[in-house]
C-alpha positions in Angstrom: 282.9 -13.5 -21.5 285.6 -14.8 -19.1 287.8 -11.8 -20.1 285.1 -9.4 -19.1 284.6 -11.1 -15.8 288.3 -11.1 -15.1 288.6 -7.4 -16.1 285.8 -6.5 -13.7 287.3 -8.5 -10.9 290.7 -6.9 -11.5 289.1 -3.4 -11.6 287.3 -4.0 -8.3 290.5 -5.3 -6.8 292.4 -2.2 -7.8 289.7 0.0 -6.3 290.0 -1.9 -3.0 293.8 -1.5 -3.0 293.7 2.2 -3.7 291.2 3.2 -1.0 291.7 3.1 2.7 289.9 0.4 4.7 286.5 1.3 6.2 287.9 1.1 9.7 290.6 3.6 9.0 290.4 7.0 10.7 291.5 8.7 7.5 288.0 8.1 6.1 286.6 10.5 8.8 289.5 12.9 9.6 291.9 14.7 7.4 294.1 17.8 7.7 291.1 20.1 7.4 288.9 18.5 10.1 289.5 20.1 13.4 287.7 21.6 16.3 287.5 25.4 16.5 290.4 26.8 18.5 289.6 28.4 21.8 292.7 30.5 21.9 290.8 33.8 21.3 288.1 33.2 23.9 289.2 36.1 26.1 288.2 38.7 23.5 284.8 40.2 23.6 282.4 42.0 21.3 283.9 43.6 18.1 287.4 42.5 19.1 286.7 38.8 18.3 288.1 37.7 14.9 286.2 35.7 12.4 285.9 32.1 13.7 288.3 29.8 11.9 287.0 27.3 9.4 286.4 23.9 10.9 284.0 21.0 11.0 280.8 21.5 13.1 280.2 19.2 15.9 277.1 16.9 15.8 275.8 18.4 19.0 275.8 21.9 17.5 274.1 20.7 14.3 271.4 18.9 16.4 270.9 22.1 18.5 270.6 24.3 15.4 268.2 21.9 13.6 266.0 20.4 16.4 266.0 22.7 19.4 263.8 25.4 17.9 261.6 23.0 16.0 257.9 23.8 16.6 
């Protein structure tokens, strides 16, 4: 029984050591999370390229979900 308890404690300790702390910014941001670039904002109509892949801002999500709610 003591062996099982020690194994579980060791396993939990290894998990804590292998993951970043909750206050680390790497839990929220990585190399793929970025704002859409505004370098191509001077192009109009059909000349605009496809918008680059990026995370959507919370204000945009709220606007899409709740502004037109009736």
